[in-house]
N, C-alpha and C positions, 0 to 999 in steps of 0.2 A: 344412445338417448335414454328408449323406453327403461332399461338396466338400472340410467342414474338414477329414474323418478323413483321406482324401487327398492333403493338403495338409500331414500331420503326423507324424514316429514314431508309434505304439500310444502309449508311454507320456504323447509330449504331447497324446494329443489325449484322451488320460484325463484328465488334471489341470487341461490348459483348463478341465474342463465339471464337473471335480470341485467341490461345492458347499465352502465351508470348514463347518467345525464354527464356532458362537456361542462366540462369548466369553464366557468367563469369571467370576465378579466379579475376582478376584485378577487377572487376568491385563490387565484393561479398568483396573484400578488401578494396576499396574506401570504399561501405556502414560500415561493422564494424571502424573502423577509423576513421569514420564521427559520428557513436553511441557511441563509446567511447571517442571521445575527447568531448563530448557536455552530454553525461549522466555517460560514468564509467562502461555504459552496454557492455560485451564483449559477443560475436554470438562468436560462434565455429563451425569450420566446417560441423559439423551434422546437423547446427540450419540454415544450409542456403534453404532449402525448404522453413520453416514456414520465412523467411526474405521473400523468392520471391514471399509464397501465401501472407501477408498481403499490399506488397509492388502493388502486381496484383492489388487485390482488392482495393485499393483505386486511381493505375495507370488506372482503366479500369470506377471511378465513375466518372473524371475528365477529361478522354477521353486524357493521357499521352501514349503516342508510345512506350514507352523507358525506359530501366533504367534508362539512362545516362541526357534524354531529365528531369526526374522528378529528378533525384542525381544535374542538374544546375536548379531548377527549388526549390528546398529546398534552397540549398543552395546561392544564387541568386538573386534569383524571384523575383518581384516587393507586390509578396503575401508568401512571403517567411516562418515569423514569423509562422506568422498562421496554413501555410501547416504546419511545421516542428510540431505545438503543435499538429494536427490532426496525423498525422503520432506518433508522439510518443502515444500519447493515443491507435491507436492502438496495439502498440507494448509491449505492457508493461499492458496493464491492464488484469489481471488473475482472471477466475473462484473463489467466497467466497463465505462464509459465513459465521452467526452467530455463536458462540463457534467452529469453525474451527477446534483449536486444545481444547479438554479438559481439557486435563492436563496443557498444560500453563497458561488457564484463569485459576481452582485447587486452583496451586503455590502461582497466583495474592491473590486469596482470600487469601491462608493460610496467607501472605504474611500481609493481611492486617491487620488482625482478630488476629496477635503474634505482631501487633505495639504496643508498651503502647499509654493506653488510651487519657493519659492526652495529648499526641505530637499530638492525632486526632481530640483534641478535639480545640487544640488551631488553628494548622495548617492546614486548609486546603491544600488533594491531590491531586497531579496534576499531571494526567496520559499524554502522551504523545504518539501516535499512527503511527506509520512511515511509509509509503510506503502505507497509509489505503484504495490505491484501494475505492469505491465506498460506503463503511461508516459500514461495517457490525461487521471491526472487530476494531474501537473507539467504537460503539456504544456498543457492547459485553464487553468493558471496562467499561463503566456506569454503565450498569446492573449489573456486578457483585459490583463495586465498591459502585451500591448505597444501594445492597445485606446484605453488610460488615455491610455497617452503621447499617443498621434496624437489622443485628442482634445484632449489639452493644449496641443498643438505643444512637444512637449520632443521630445529626445531619443533611443531607448529607453534607458535608464541604468535593466536591472535583468539581474537573473538567476535561473534559478530552479533548484534541487536537489530531486532523488529520491530516498528511501532505502526500503527495502524488503530483508527476511532472508531473502529467496531469488536466489541468485547466477540463476537461468536465469530470471527473468523480467525482473532490471534488462536483462541481455542482448539481452531481447525489443524491451526500451523505448528503447537505445540502438541500433537497428534504426532504430524511427521509422518500421514501415511497422503498418499499422492492413486490418481485414476492413471494408466499406464499414459494415456492421450498427454497429459503434460510436460511425458522427457521427450513428445517429434521432438524430431532437430539433432538432439543430447549425440554426441559422441559415443559411441557401442560403447565406449571402453571403459568414458566414464557412468557412462550408466552399470557398468560390473561391479566396478568399485563404490559405490555410492550408492546402491544401491538394492533391494533383496527384496522375495517374494511375502508380502502380506495376505492377512485373512482377508475375502470377498473379491476376489482380484484383482486387490489394488497392490501399490510397492509402497516399502518406507527406505527412507532413509537411515542408512547404519549406524548407528550409536557414536561412533568419535567424531563424525560431523553432527550430532545432534546436539551431542555434549557441546557445543565449539557454538549452539545458537540459545540467544536465552528470546523472548518477548514479552514486551507491553503495549497497556491500550494508552493510544494518548491521541491526542486531538490538535491540531498543527498549529488552532491559533493558543495554544499554551504551548508552545514553544518556550517561553521567558522559564515554567517550574521544569524544564526538559531536564532532568538527571545528569545527559551525555555532557562530558564535556572534552576537549582533548580530540575526537576521536579524528581516527587516521582518516576515516574515508567515510560519505557520506554519500550514499545511493538513492537519491530524488527523484522516479520517473512515473508519469504520466501520473499525475498529481498536481501538477499549478494547472494545470486545463483549468483544473476546476473552479481556479479565484480568480478575482480581476485583476487588471493589471497592477496596481497598486498594492494588494496583500499579497501578492507573488513575491514582489521588491522586498518587502515586507518579512516575508519566510525566510527568505532567503539569505536576507539580513543576520537573522538566527540562526538558522544555520551554519552559515560565515563564523561568527561568532564562538560555534560549539566542533569549530574543526581544530585539530594541532596545527601552530607551522608548520608550511610542507605539507599541508594533508590538503586531499582530493575531495571535490566537490562534484560528484556528476549530475546534470538532471538529464530528462527528456530531450532530444529537438525539437524545437521551434516553442519553446515551454517560457523562454527568456528572451524581449530582442530588443535592438536596441539603449538597453543600458550594461555596465561596465557594475559589480558588482564593487562596492571598495574596501582595499583591503588583498581582492583578488587575480590571478594571475590567469590571462584565459588561456585554456589547452590549444595548441595547436589542431585541430583537426575539423576536416569535411563531414565526417558523421557521428561524431559525440557533442556535445556540449558539457564541457567538464573546468572548470576550474580549480586553479592549486593555491594556496595561500601561501599569502608574500612570506616568508622568513626578517626578523625582525634586523635593527643594531644588534642586540644582547643574544641572540642565538648561536 
């Protein structure tokens, strides 16, 4: 602790160690409203300490001493847009890894392997990972699709798009380098095929997979403006849990509109209950929440 004080000015040392006051009801409500209005994300009262911790870390970094002062900086300060982007990154980035939900990826594999072969020859498979964080999910999808195409002895006609609200995580995803612990639980043959050693004790995705994946920044409240249409597979896991029930339904409706007839939508278990999205047919599975878009008579 003494060494820490030696490296800082007295003011910095005191500020960095000082505990922020607890957030009162009015302040918490103000932050809840801002987050929901701008991102759709809802924070329950139980997550107040989560908000306090993450705001506090950022406020210490920039030397802001009160929640109200930071709120005003976020809403109307000269650097408001950039600071908001930084905060959203802190509040939304999740810990993830490759093949995080093996059952869901097995379902994707089964779906592709049972598609009409002629269809797979004619039309590329387009997959979309919504809320992709640092890229593990879209890269996993690309690996799964590549494995399927190899198994079917077909040309690898597929592409994957990853989207997220956070610009920093999108940039990290594009980089394609990961801590080896992100590969925990992966099949050893898959690791060998799809990763190679990189700098600073990291591993990186091989080019044949990286070239199949692109990334874009997108707020799920703006899905009506998303350029993705006619998608074969939409993968949206561990994202809807942040939203109110009515907004979850709106998001799923928007995603369903962007599926091709016969396309597959995969959500996280428990993220959508007691509701049947219009135009979709539930995939019978005990372990995965998924639907297929119904074909119309003309198709």
